[in-house]
C-alpha positions as CSV (number, residue, x, y, z in Angstrom):
1,M,12.8,90.1,-51.2
2,N,14.1,92.9,-53.3
3,K,12.0,95.6,-54.9
4,T,12.0,93.9,-58.3
5,Q,10.7,90.6,-56.8
6,E,8.1,92.5,-54.8
7,I,6.8,94.4,-57.9
8,A,6.8,91.1,-59.9
9,L,4.9,89.2,-57.1
10,I,2.4,92.0,-56.7
11,G,1.9,92.0,-60.4
12,I,1.4,88.2,-60.5
13,L,-1.0,88.1,-57.5
14,S,-3.0,91.1,-58.6
15,A,-3.3,89.6,-62.1
16,I,-4.7,86.5,-60.6
17,N,-7.1,88.6,-58.5
18,I,-8.1,90.8,-61.4
19,A,-8.6,87.8,-63.7
20,S,-10.7,86.0,-61.1
21,R,-12.9,89.1,-60.5
22,L,-13.5,89.4,-64.2
23,A,-14.0,85.7,-65.0
24,L,-16.2,85.0,-62.0
25,Q,-18.4,88.2,-62.1
26,M,-21.5,86.1,-62.7
27,L,-21.0,84.5,-59.3
28,P,-21.8,87.3,-56.8
29,N,-19.0,87.8,-54.3
30,I,-17.4,84.4,-54.9
31,K,-13.8,85.0,-55.8
32,P,-10.4,84.1,-54.3
33,V,-9.3,87.8,-53.9
34,T,-9.8,88.1,-50.1
35,S,-8.1,84.8,-49.5
36,I,-5.1,85.7,-51.6
37,I,-4.9,89.1,-49.9
38,I,-4.9,87.3,-46.5
39,I,-2.2,84.8,-47.6
40,S,-0.1,87.7,-48.9
41,V,-0.2,89.4,-45.5
42,I,0.6,86.2,-43.7
43,Y,3.8,85.8,-45.8
44,F,4.8,89.3,-46.7
45,G,3.3,91.6,-44.2
46,L,0.8,94.4,-44.0
47,I,2.4,96.9,-46.4
48,F,2.6,94.2,-49.1
49,G,-1.0,93.3,-48.6
50,L,-2.0,97.0,-48.8
51,K,-0.1,97.4,-52.1
52,L,-1.7,94.2,-53.5
53,T,-5.1,95.5,-52.4
54,F,-4.6,98.8,-54.1
55,V,-3.4,97.4,-57.4
56,T,-6.1,94.7,-57.5
57,T,-8.9,97.1,-56.8
58,I,-8.0,100.0,-59.1
59,V,-7.1,97.8,-62.1
60,S,-10.1,95.4,-61.8
61,D,-12.4,98.4,-61.2
62,I,-11.1,99.9,-64.5
63,F,-12.8,97.0,-66.2
64,L,-15.8,96.5,-63.8
65,G,-16.5,100.2,-63.1
66,I,-14.9,102.8,-60.9
67,G,-17.0,104.9,-58.5
68,T,-17.1,105.9,-54.9
69,W,-17.4,102.2,-54.1
70,T,-13.8,101.7,-55.3
71,I,-12.6,103.7,-52.3
72,F,-14.7,101.6,-49.9
73,Q,-13.5,98.3,-51.6
74,I,-9.9,99.5,-50.9
75,L,-10.8,100.4,-47.3
76,A,-12.6,97.0,-46.9
77,W,-9.6,95.0,-48.1
78,A,-7.3,97.3,-46.2
79,S,-9.3,96.4,-43.1
80,V,-8.9,92.7,-43.9
81,C,-5.1,93.3,-44.2
82,V,-4.9,95.0,-40.8
83,L,-7.0,92.3,-39.1
84,T,-4.9,89.6,-40.7
85,E,-1.7,91.3,-39.5
86,L,-3.0,91.5,-36.0
87,L,-3.8,87.8,-36.1
88,V,-0.4,86.9,-37.5
89,E,1.3,88.9,-34.8
90,F,-0.8,87.1,-32.1
91,F,0.4,83.7,-33.5
92,K,4.0,85.0,-33.7
93,G,3.7,86.0,-30.0
94,I,2.8,82.4,-29.0
95,K,5.3,81.0,-31.5
96,K,2.8,79.0,-33.5
97,E,1.7,78.8,-37.0
98,P,-2.0,79.7,-37.5
99,P,-3.9,76.5,-38.1
100,L,-5.3,76.1,-41.6
101,L,-8.9,75.5,-40.5
102,L,-8.9,78.5,-38.1
103,M,-7.5,80.7,-40.9
104,A,-10.2,79.4,-43.3
105,I,-12.8,80.4,-40.7
106,F,-11.1,83.8,-40.3
107,A,-11.2,84.2,-44.1
108,A,-14.9,83.5,-44.0
109,L,-15.5,86.1,-41.3
110,M,-13.6,88.6,-43.5
111,G,-16.4,88.3,-46.0
112,Y,-18.7,89.9,-43.5
113,V,-16.1,92.6,-42.6
114,F,-15.7,93.4,-46.2
115,G,-19.4,93.7,-46.7
116,F,-19.8,95.9,-43.7
117,V,-17.0,98.3,-44.7
118,V,-18.2,98.5,-48.4
119,S,-21.8,99.2,-47.1
120,L,-20.4,102.3,-45.3
121,E,-20.5,104.0,-48.6
122,Q,-24.3,104.1,-48.4
123,Y,-24.0,105.8,-45.0
124,M,-21.9,108.5,-46.6
125,L,-24.3,108.9,-49.5
126,G,-27.7,108.7,-47.8
127,G,-27.3,108.4,-44.0
128,L,-28.0,105.7,-41.5
129,G,-31.4,104.6,-43.0
130,L,-29.8,103.9,-46.4
131,F,-26.9,102.2,-44.7
132,I,-29.1,99.8,-42.7
133,A,-31.3,99.0,-45.6
134,Y,-28.3,98.4,-47.9
135,Y,-26.4,96.4,-45.3
136,L,-29.3,94.1,-44.5
137,N,-30.1,93.5,-48.1
138,G,-26.4,92.6,-48.7
139,I,-26.1,90.0,-45.9
140,F,-26.9,87.2,-48.3
141,F,-24.1,88.3,-50.6
142,D,-21.7,88.7,-47.6
143,T,-22.6,85.1,-46.8
144,L,-21.7,84.0,-50.3
145,H,-18.4,85.9,-49.9
146,A,-17.8,84.2,-46.6
147,I,-18.5,80.7,-48.0
148,G,-16.3,81.4,-51.0
149,N,-13.5,82.7,-48.8
150,F,-13.6,79.6,-46.6
151,F,-13.2,77.3,-49.6
152,F,-10.8,79.5,-51.6
153,Y,-8.6,79.8,-48.5
154,L,-8.5,76.0,-48.1
155,I,-7.5,75.7,-51.8
156,C,-5.2,78.7,-52.2
157,F,-3.2,78.5,-49.0
158,P,-1.5,75.1,-49.7
159,L,-0.8,76.0,-53.3
160,L,0.5,79.5,-52.6
161,S,2.4,78.6,-49.5
162,T,4.3,75.9,-51.3
163,V,5.4,78.3,-54.0
164,I,6.2,81.1,-51.6
165,K,8.2,78.9,-49.3
166,R,10.2,77.5,-52.2
167,K,10.8,80.8,-54.0
168,F,11.1,83.3,-51.0
169,K,12.5,81.2,-48.2
170,N,14.4,84.1,-46.5
171,S,12.2,87.0,-47.3
172,T,8.8,86.2,-45.9
173,H,7.1,88.1,-43.1
């Protein structure tokens, strides 16, 4: 994929992510963003996923509110990108495609990873006690994120993979 295609694809995918964050804000933590980031890493690699993460987070937080949490959202989705890359490399090593259901479960688990990393902001602001209280109070929302990720992955992967394979046959990860 050339740079122009990469910029265009990051623009399109981040626009989908941003629009979903704005349109679904009334549903706490239930958005396709994490699943789309995971799929982008599967097909285009870690650096692409990190670029998508950065654009998605900064632009959507311009509308939703920017604060110290923005840094932790970027770190959380960057953690998802790194873990996805490690899993993809494992499957490459055994010369298999990651199974859809396994990846949907992985996407669900990433809801908890995201929530943990975002909660680290509270440790920075108020220490261990605030972190623990905040994290424990957020587990319900992390569970919503996990459930949403599971289903969004099952919906988004077949759709996006069809388009990606058709348009970017020779330039995927």
